[in-house]
C-alpha positions in Angstrom: 10.3 -6.0 -29.3 7.4 -8.4 -29.4 4.5 -9.5 -27.2 4.0 -13.1 -26.0 0.8 -14.6 -24.6 0.3 -17.6 -22.2 -3.2 -19.2 -22.0 -4.2 -21.7 -19.3 -7.4 -23.5 -18.6 -8.6 -26.6 -16.8 -7.3 -29.9 -18.1 -10.9 -31.2 -18.1 -12.0 -28.5 -20.5 -12.2 -30.0 -24.0 -11.7 -26.6 -25.5 -8.0 -26.8 -24.6 -7.2 -29.3 -27.4 -8.2 -26.8 -30.1 -5.0 -24.8 -29.7 -2.9 -27.7 -31.0 -1.0 -26.3 -33.9 -1.7 -22.7 -33.0 0.7 -22.5 -30.0 3.4 -24.4 -28.1 2.4 -26.4 -25.1 -0.2 -28.9 -24.1 -1.5 -30.6 -21.0 0.7 -30.0 -17.9 -0.1 -30.9 -14.3 -3.9 -31.0 -14.9 -3.9 -27.8 -16.9 -3.9 -26.8 -20.6 -1.0 -24.4 -21.0 -0.4 -22.8 -24.4 2.2 -20.1 -25.4 2.4 -18.0 -28.5 4.3 -14.9 -29.5 3.7 -12.0 -31.8 6.1 -13.3 -34.4 4.3 -16.6 -34.9 2.2 -17.0 -38.1 -0.7 -18.2 -35.9 -0.6 -15.2 -33.5 -3.9 -13.6 -34.7 -5.7 -17.0 -34.9 -4.5 -17.8 -31.4 -5.8 -14.5 -30.0 -9.2 -14.9 -31.7 -9.7 -18.4 -30.3 -8.4 -17.4 -26.9 -11.0 -14.6 -26.8 -13.8 -17.1 -27.6 -13.0 -19.3 -24.5 -14.9 -18.3 -21.5 -13.2 -20.1 -18.6 -9.6 -19.3 -19.2 -6.7 -17.2 -17.9 -4.5 -15.3 -20.3 -1.4 -13.3 -19.5 0.9 -11.2 -21.7 4.6 -10.5 -21.5 6.9 -8.4 -23.6 10.3 -9.3 -25.0 12.9 -6.7 -26.0 15.9 -7.0 -28.3 19.3 -5.7 -27.1 18.8 -2.8 -29.5 15.5 -1.9 -27.9 17.3 -1.8 -24.5 20.2 0.3 -25.8 18.0 3.0 -27.3 16.2 3.7 -24.0 17.5 6.6 -21.8 16.2 4.8 -18.7 15.1 1.3 -17.8 13.6 -0.7 -14.9 16.4 -2.8 -13.4 15.3 -6.3 -12.6 16.9 -9.4 -11.3 16.9 -12.8 -13.1 16.5 -14.6 -9.8 16.4 -14.2 -6.0 18.9 -15.8 -3.6 18.3 -16.3 0.2 16.1 -14.4 2.6 16.7 -11.4 4.8 17.4 -12.2 8.4 15.8 -12.5 10.8 13.0 -13.6 8.5 10.2 -12.6 10.8 11.5 -9.2 12.0 14.0 -8.0 9.4 11.8 -5.0 8.4 11.8 -3.7 12.0 15.6 -3.9 12.2 16.4 -2.7 8.7 13.9 0.1 7.9 12.7 3.3 9.6 9.1 2.1 10.3 7.7 5.5 11.0 4.6 6.0 8.8 4.4 2.4 7.7 1.0 1.0 7.1 0.1 -2.0 9.3 -1.8 -3.7 6.5 0.2 -3.3 3.3 3.5 -2.0 4.8 3.6 0.9 2.5 5.6 4.0 3.6 3.9 7.4 3.0 7.2 9.1 2.2 9.2 6.2 0.7 11.1 3.3 2.3 14.2 4.5 4.2 16.9 2.0 5.2 18.6 2.6 8.6 20.7 -0.6 9.0 22.5 -3.1 6.9 20.7 -6.2 5.6 21.6 -9.5 7.2 21.9 -12.9 5.5 22.5 -16.4 6.8 26.0 -16.4 5.4 28.0 -15.7 2.2 25.4 -16.0 -0.6 25.9 -18.7 -3.2 26.3 -16.5 -6.3 27.7 -19.0 -8.8 28.7 -17.0 -11.8 26.5 -14.1 -11.0 27.8 -10.7 -9.9 24.5 -9.1 -9.0 21.8 -10.5 -6.7 18.7 -9.7 -4.7 17.1 -11.3 -1.7 13.6 -12.8 -1.7 11.0 -10.4 -0.5 13.2 -7.3 -1.2 13.2 -6.4 -4.9 14.5 -2.9 -4.2 17.8 -3.9 -2.4 20.7 -4.6 -4.8 23.8 -6.5 -3.8 26.9 -6.8 -6.0 30.2 -8.5 -5.6 33.0 -6.3 -4.2 34.9 -6.6 -7.5 31.9 -5.6 -9.5 31.3 -2.6 -7.2 34.9 -1.4 -7.6 35.0 -1.9 -11.4 31.5 -0.8 -12.5 29.6 1.0 -9.8 32.1 3.0 -7.8 33.3 5.0 -10.8 29.7 6.4 -11.1 29.8 7.7 -7.6 27.4 5.1 -6.3 27.9 4.5 -2.6 27.9 1.1 -0.9 27.1 -0.3 2.5 28.1 -3.6 4.0 25.9 -6.6 4.3 26.1 -8.7 7.4 25.7 -12.3 8.5 22.8 -13.1 10.9 25.3 -12.8 13.8 26.6 -9.4 12.7 29.8 -10.2 10.9 30.5 -8.3 7.6 30.2 -10.4 4.5 33.3 -10.6 2.3 31.6 -11.4 -1.0 29.0 -8.7 -1.5 28.0 -5.1 -0.7 24.7 -3.3 -1.1 24.3 -0.4 -3.4 23.0 2.8 -1.8 20.1 4.3 -3.7 18.5 7.3 -1.9 16.7 9.3 -4.7 13.0 8.9 -5.4 11.5 10.2 -8.7 7.9 10.1 -10.1 7.3 8.1 -13.2 4.7 8.2 -15.9 2.7 5.3 -14.5 0.0 4.4 -17.0 -1.3 1.1 -15.6 -4.7 1.4 -13.9 -4.8 -2.2 -12.7 -3.4 -3.3 -9.4 -4.3 -3.3 -5.7 -5.4 -0.8 -3.1 -5.0 -1.1 0.6 -8.2 -1.0 2.7 -6.4 0.9 5.4 -4.1 3.5 3.9 -5.7 3.7 0.5 -2.3 3.3 -1.3 -2.8 2.1 -4.9 -0.1 -0.2 -6.2 -0.1 -0.8 -10.0 0.1 -4.3 -11.4 3.7 -5.5 -11.6 3.2 -7.2 -15.0 4.3 -5.1 -17.9 3.0 -5.7 -21.4 4.6 -2.6 -23.0 7.4 -0.2 -22.2 8.0 0.6 -18.6 6.8 4.0 -17.4 9.4 6.7 -18.0 10.6 9.1 -15.2 8.8 12.4 -15.3 11.8 14.1 -13.8 15.4 13.1 -14.7 17.2 11.6 -11.6 20.3 13.4 -10.6 22.3 10.1 -10.5 22.5 6.9 -12.5 20.2 5.0 -10.1 16.9 6.0 -8.5 13.8 4.5 -7.1 10.3 5.2 -8.3 8.0 7.1 -5.9 5.3 4.6 -7.0 5.3 1.4 -5.0 4.5 -2.0 -6.5 3.8 -5.5 -5.2 0.9 -7.4 -3.6 -0.3 -8.0 -0.1 2.2 -7.0 2.6 5.1 -7.1 0.1 5.8 -3.7 -1.5 8.8 -2.3 -3.3 10.0 0.6 -5.5 11.1 -0.2 -9.0 14.7 0.8 -9.7 15.5 3.1 -12.6 18.9 2.7 -14.2 20.5 5.2 -16.7 21.8 4.2 -20.1 25.5 4.7 -19.4 25.4 2.6 -16.3 23.5 -0.2 -18.2 26.2 -0.1 -20.9 28.9 -0.5 -18.2 27.1 -3.4 -16.6 26.7 -5.1 -20.0 30.3 -4.4 -21.1 31.6 -5.9 -17.9 29.6 -9.0 -18.4 27.9 -8.9 -15.0 25.3 -11.7 -14.7 22.1 -11.8 -12.7 20.2 -8.9 -14.1 18.0 -7.7 -17.0 16.6 -4.4 -18.1 13.0 -3.4 -19.1 13.3 -0.2 -21.2 11.2 2.8 -20.3 9.2 4.5 -23.1 7.1 7.5 -23.8 3.4 7.5 -24.1 3.8 7.7 -27.9 6.2 4.7 -27.9 3.7 2.7 -25.9 0.8 3.6 -28.1 2.8 2.7 -31.2 3.7 -0.7 -29.8 0.1 -1.4 -28.7 -1.1 -0.7 -32.2 1.4 -3.1 -33.7 0.4 -6.0 -31.4 -3.2 -6.1 -32.5 -4.3 -7.6 -29.2 -8.1 -7.4 -28.7 -8.8 -4.9 -25.9 -11.0 -7.3 -24.0 -8.1 -9.8 -23.7 -5.6 -7.1 -22.4 -8.2 -5.8 -20.0 -8.8 -9.2 -18.5 -5.1 -9.5 -17.9 -3.9 -6.3 -16.4 -6.7 -3.7 -15.9 -8.6 -3.6 -12.6 -11.8 -1.6 -12.9 -12.1 1.6 -11.0 -15.8 1.9 -10.2 -16.8 5.3 -9.0 -20.1 6.1 -7.3 -21.9 3.4 -5.5 -24.0 5.3 -2.9 -25.0 3.3 0.1 -28.6 2.1 0.3 -30.9 0.8 3.0 -29.7 -2.3 4.7 -33.3 -3.4 5.2 -34.4 -4.0 1.6 -33.1 -4.4 -1.9 -31.9 -1.0 -3.2 -30.5 0.2 -6.5 -27.7 2.0 -4.7 -26.5 -0.9 -2.6 -22.8 -1.7 -2.2 -20.8 -4.8 -1.4 -20.1 -4.0 2.3 -17.9 -0.9 2.5 -16.4 -1.2 -1.0 -17.7 -0.7 -4.5 -19.2 -3.5 -6.4 -16.2 -4.6 -8.5 -12.5 -5.0 -8.0 -11.8 -1.4 -7.2 -9.1 1.2 -6.6 -11.4 3.9 -5.1 -13.0 3.4 -1.7 -15.6 5.2 0.2 -13.7 5.2 3.5 -12.0 8.6 3.9 -10.3 10.9 6.3 -8.0 8.4 8.0 -4.4 9.5 9.0 -3.0 7.1 6.4 -5.2 8.4 3.6 -4.3 12.0 4.6 -0.7 11.1 4.3 -1.4 9.6 0.8 -3.1 12.9 -0.2 -0.1 14.9 1.0 2.2 12.7 -1.1 -0.1 13.2 -4.1 0.0 17.0 -3.6 3.8 16.9 -3.6 3.9 14.8 -6.7 1.4 17.1 -8.4 3.6 20.1 -7.6 6.8 18.2 -8.7 5.4 17.1 -12.1 3.4 20.3 -12.9 2.1 19.9 -16.4 4.2 16.7 -17.1 1.8 14.4 -15.2 0.1 11.9 -17.6 -3.6 11.2 -17.4 -3.0 7.8 -15.7 -0.7 9.5 -13.1 -3.4 12.1 -12.5 -5.9 9.4 -11.9 -3.7 7.9 -9.2 -3.3 11.3 -7.6 -7.0 11.9 -7.8 -7.6 8.5 -6.1 -5.4 9.5 -3.2 -7.2 12.8 -2.8 -10.6 11.1 -3.0 -9.7 8.6 -0.3 -8.7 11.5 2.0 -12.0 13.3 1.3 -10.0 16.1 -0.4 -12.7 16.5 -3.1 -11.5 19.8 -4.6 -8.1 18.4 -5.1 -9.6 15.2 -6.5 -11.7 17.2 -9.0 -8.7 19.1 -10.1 -6.7 15.9 -10.8 -9.5 13.9 -12.3 -10.6 16.9 -14.3 -7.2 17.4 -15.9 -7.1 13.7 -16.8 -10.6 13.8 -18.1 -9.8 16.8 -20.4 -6.9 14.7 -21.7 -9.3 11.9 -22.6 -8.9 9.4 -19.7 -12.2 7.5 -19.6 -12.1 6.6 -15.8 -11.2 10.2 -15.0 -14.3 11.3 -17.0 -16.5 9.0 -14.8 -14.9 10.3 -11.6 -15.3 13.9 -12.7 -19.0 13.2 -13.4 -19.4 11.7 -9.9 -17.7 14.7 -8.2 -19.9 17.1 -10.2 -23.3 15.3 -9.9 -24.6 17.3 -7.0 -23.3 20.8 -7.9 -23.6 20.6 -11.7 -25.8 17.7 -12.8 -25.9 18.8 -16.4 -22.1 18.8 -16.6 -22.0 15.4 -14.8 -24.3 13.8 -17.3 -22.2 15.2 -20.2 -19.0 13.8 -18.6 -20.6 10.3 -18.2 -21.7 10.3 -21.8 -18.2 11.3 -22.9 -16.9 8.5 -20.7 -19.2 6.0 -22.4 -17.9 7.1 -25.8 -14.3 6.8 -24.6 -14.8 3.3 -23.4 -15.2 3.5 -19.6 -16.4 0.1 -18.5 -18.5 1.6 -15.6 -20.0 4.8 -17.2 -23.2 3.2 -18.5 -24.1 1.8 -15.2 -23.2 4.9 -13.3 -25.1 7.2 -15.6 -28.1 4.8 -15.2 -28.0 5.2 -11.4 -27.7 9.0 -11.8 -30.7 9.1 -14.2 -32.8 6.7 -12.1 -32.3 8.9 -9.0 -33.5 11.8 -11.1 -36.7 9.9 -12.0 -35.6 9.1 -15.6 -36.3 5.4 -15.2 -36.8 4.3 -18.8 -33.5 5.9 -19.8 -31.8 4.3 -16.8 -33.1 0.8 -17.8 -31.9 1.3 -21.4 -28.4 2.2 -20.1 -28.3 -0.8 -17.8 -29.3 -3.1 -20.5 -26.5 -1.7 -22.7 -24.1 -2.1 -19.8 -25.0 -5.8 -19.5 -24.7 -6.3 -23.3 -21.5 -4.4 -23.8 -19.6 -4.5 -20.5 -21.1 -7.6 -18.7 -21.6 -5.2 -15.8 -22.7 -7.1 -12.7 -23.9 -4.0 -11.0 -26.1 -3.2 -13.9 -27.5 -6.8 -13.7 -28.4 -6.2 -10.1 -30.0 -2.8 -10.9 -32.1 -4.4 -13.6 -33.1 -7.2 -11.2 -34.3 -4.7 -8.6 -36.0 -2.6 -11.1 -38.0 -5.6 -12.4 -38.4 -7.3 -8.9 -42.2 -7.4 -8.9 -42.8 -7.8 -12.7 -40.4 -10.4 -14.1 -39.1 -12.8 -11.5 -37.5 -15.3 -14.0 -35.4 -12.5 -15.5 -34.5 -11.3 -11.9 -33.2 -14.8 -11.1 -31.3 -14.9 -14.3 -29.6 -11.6 -13.8 -28.8 -12.2 -10.1 -27.5 -15.7 -10.8 -25.1 -14.5 -13.5 -23.8 -11.7 -11.2 -23.5 -14.1 -8.2 -21.5 -16.6 -10.3 -19.1 -13.7 -10.9 -18.7 -13.2 -7.2 -20.9 -10.1 -6.9 -21.7 -10.3 -3.2 -25.0 -8.3 -3.1 -26.5 -10.4 -5.9 -25.9 -13.5 -3.7 -27.7 -11.8 -0.8 -30.7 -10.9 -3.1 -30.9 -14.5 -4.3 -31.0 -15.5 -0.6 -34.0 -13.1 -0.1 -35.8 -14.8 -3.0 -35.1 -18.2 -1.7 -36.3 -17.3 1.8 -39.3 -15.1 1.0 -40.5 -16.4 -2.4 -39.4 -20.0 -2.6 -39.7 -20.8 1.1 -36.3 -22.5 1.1 -34.4 -21.4 4.2 -31.4 -23.7 3.6 -30.7 -22.2 0.2 -31.3 -18.7 1.6 -28.7 -19.4 4.4 -26.2 -20.7 1.8 -26.6 -17.5 -0.3 -26.4 -15.2 2.7 -23.2 -16.9 3.8 -21.7 -16.6 0.3 -22.6 -12.9 0.2 -21.3 -12.3 3.8 -17.9 -13.9 2.8 -17.8 -11.3 0.1 -18.3 -8.5 2.6 -22.0 -7.7 2.0 -23.4 -5.8 5.0 -27.0 -6.9 4.4 -26.0 -10.5 4.3 -24.0 -10.2 7.5 -27.0 -8.6 9.2 -29.3 -11.3 7.9 -27.0 -14.0 9.4 -26.5 -12.3 12.7 -30.0 -11.0 13.4 -32.1 -13.3 11.3 -33.4 -10.3 9.3 -33.1 -9.3 5.6 -34.7 -7.5 2.8 -38.2 -7.9 1.6 -38.6 -8.8 -2.0 -41.6 -6.5 -2.3 -40.0 -3.4 -1.0 -39.7 -0.6 -3.5 -36.2 0.9 -4.3 
């Protein structure tokens, strides 16, 4: 088992040439692309130089040996390639699945995806030498040749359903495996996407370690995860496959599939320690920041507690919108999961549950889930626990934020600074924000410092806001527009900054564009 890294950057960047001799690759299609794996003698040097490049994209992938796969009790079952599309392409979901409870935005199902009719294809799929296939857009539907089904899958008691042509004729070459069990997994990835409407959090698909293991053993050899994955309107459940079925698939020589072994938290930690990847590189690749507490401020002037529209300041997985039917359904699912897993739920899984409770405004449940994860040492949970306690127990809230800082939470310094500023402890708040900028490159802390020094150090204010704006922090662009309009007397630049901020969802910028109003640079927070 070893880790591999892929670095890419603009072909016009002269820094790209420095990786010659450290990694395989070069200039391709206008991009520098370099690949290196953990076994290379240049691995550490490659990581060090990659970390020093500012404008770059780096991704990680893990490779397992056959022995690694054999040792695992469970594994994620994945295809080596997709063939064809479900028919009819525009409406296959409506004709194939029970759509009750499906979200209109992300297409997630509150109680799991339930198939009610066979899939349809254009015709007999071109399998070549493969015995296992999947359709594009549907990574949780498995099709196998009839011979493979009879020899390998039927003896395990796995049912099959027919697949049809677009016109309704039963296909002769393949059948679909029936998988109806859903089980929770020890999902540890905190990066991913969250739906604005139903608040469903979908972890990042990319795995840079062992796959999360099932928290409860499935009753059969195949099961779906209760967690959904994917991006945009495509979502799917990962498929868990038991060791004995994997061995049968491998022994029969069935092609078209691969396995990503599941591992315990201890196994994942051991592997992470062996890879020696700098934390900041791995964060840039697969961790999306959960930013708790961004209280709304006045839309009429710069305010330390301003948000980017209706979302928090960074890429987030906690939203302020609460109480919708969809988020209530997510909270119900989280309650069932919490009851199912009991004390087995890992800190990361508890954070996901807490996020669902928080979105549904079930704050007592959220505090229970985040509190358990915080006690187990999860830094994001510590910050969320502090946020939930700040009104009722400010002393405990401050303690949790300080513990979160020590544990490495990327948002805790800024959040504690907001908390202390609101309590009148301005100098302490400024010290924390300066540390948040220095240690975490925190855009919200930059904005807080800019507003705090609005009337006393305009050059520093411009510098902080410009840096945050370059990183697509919407409200900083709005404030630059206020400076351009009211200080510089430059309405064209102001309009351009307001437009940029409005495209990022900033409510003040939208109001400035629609009503011709905006904040005053001399208003006090």
